[in-house]
N, C-alpha and C positions, 0 to 999 in steps of 0.2 A: 274272363278270370273272376271278376267280382259280380257277374250277373247284371241284370237289368238295373238294379239300384246300387251297384258297386260304387259309383261316383258319390252317392249320398253317404255311404259308410266311410269313404275316405275323407270327405269333408267334415263329418262329425268327429271322426277320430283325430283329425288335425286341430280341431277347435276345443275339444273337451279333454281336460287333463286334471285329474285329482279334484273333481268337483268344481273347478273354475274354468272359465272360458279363456283360452290362450291359443294363439296360433303357433303351431309347431310344425316345422318342415325338416325332415331328415332326408337328405339327398344321397347319402352314402351308406353302404352296408359294409360292416366290418365282420369278417369271419375269422374266428380264432379256434385253435385246437387246444383242448384241455384233457388232462388225464382224468380218470374217474374220481380220484381223490380231490383234485383241484375243483372239479365240477361240484362235488359234494360240499366242499368248503364254501363255494359261492352260493349254492342253494341254501345251505344252513344259515349263512349270513342274511340272505334274502328273507327267509321265513322268520328269523329272529326279529327282523325289523319291519315285517309285514309289508314288504315291497310288492307292488301289484304284478310285476312280471320279472322274469329273469333278465330281460333286456334293460329294464329300469334299474335293476340292482347292479348290473355291469356298468351302466352309465354313471351311477352314483359312486361306485368304487373307482372308476376312472377319474371322475371329478375330484374325489378325495386324494387320490394318488398324485394327480397333477398339481394339487395345491400343497402337497407335503414338502417339507424341507429336509435336507440331509439324506437324500436317497443316493444310490450309486448310479453313475453314468458310465455306460459301457465304452470301452475302447473300440476303435473301428474294426479290429480283427476278431471281435467276439461274435460267436454265432448265436442265433436265437434259441437253439436247443439247450444252451447253457443257462437259460433263465427259467424259473418256475415260480409258482405261487407259494408253495409250501416248503419244498426242500431247499436247503442252502446249497448253492452250487459253487464250485471253484471257478471263479471267473476273474479276468483281469478287469479292474474297474477303478475308478477314482471317486472320492467323496465329493458330492456337490455341496457348495456352501450357500 
């Protein structure tokens, strides 16, 4: 898959991050589906902040979202299709304190 020197590329990629040496291991892959409008919004956010990749932008948005207070927590009977990045959906939820 990575050729003869693929192991070297993986090691370098794991240790070099934003100009500093740092060990980074990501053992899980997360696949999400976005509409074209949602993807454009994430890309616009990425380019406005000069993020190095779409993946790094999504990780930063997740980090910021998880640190946020006052977001809505879905009830157990709410389906994922009722959530979106941009459009306000009619969903059953409660305010998190």
